[in-house]
C-alpha positions in Angstrom: 0.0 0.0 0.0 1.4 3.4 -0.9 0.0 6.2 1.3 1.4 9.8 1.8 4.5 9.1 -0.2 5.5 6.1 2.0 5.4 2.4 1.6 5.1 1.9 5.3 1.3 1.8 5.8 -0.9 -0.8 7.3 -4.6 -1.6 7.9 -6.0 -2.7 11.3 -9.4 -4.3 11.9 -10.5 -4.6 15.5 -13.6 -6.1 17.3 -14.8 -5.9 20.9 -17.5 -8.4 22.1 -19.1 -8.3 25.5 -19.2 -11.8 27.1 -20.2 -10.8 30.6 -21.4 -7.6 32.4 -17.8 -6.4 33.1 -15.8 -8.6 30.7 -15.2 -8.2 26.9 -13.2 -10.2 24.4 -11.1 -8.2 22.0 -9.5 -9.3 18.7 -7.5 -7.5 16.1 -5.8 -8.2 12.7 -3.2 -5.9 11.2 -1.9 -6.3 7.6 0.6 -4.2 5.7 4.1 -3.4 6.8 3.6 -5.2 10.1 1.3 -8.2 9.8 0.1 -9.6 13.1 -2.9 -11.0 15.0 -4.0 -10.2 18.5 -6.5 -11.6 21.0 -7.1 -10.1 24.5 -9.6 -9.5 27.2 -10.8 -6.3 28.9 -12.2 -5.9 32.3 -14.3 -2.9 33.3 -14.1 -1.8 37.0 -17.3 0.2 36.6 -18.9 3.1 34.7 -16.8 6.2 34.0 
């Protein structure tokens, strides 16, 4: 991908799915100059 006169560009897709009231599952896929896959969890300590 060529963006802003540079060949170092990437595209990242991210998803966040609630699996419990304070717990969510997060996944991401990044392609381009740095191709990687990620999976993680988020915990919410309460409302902000």
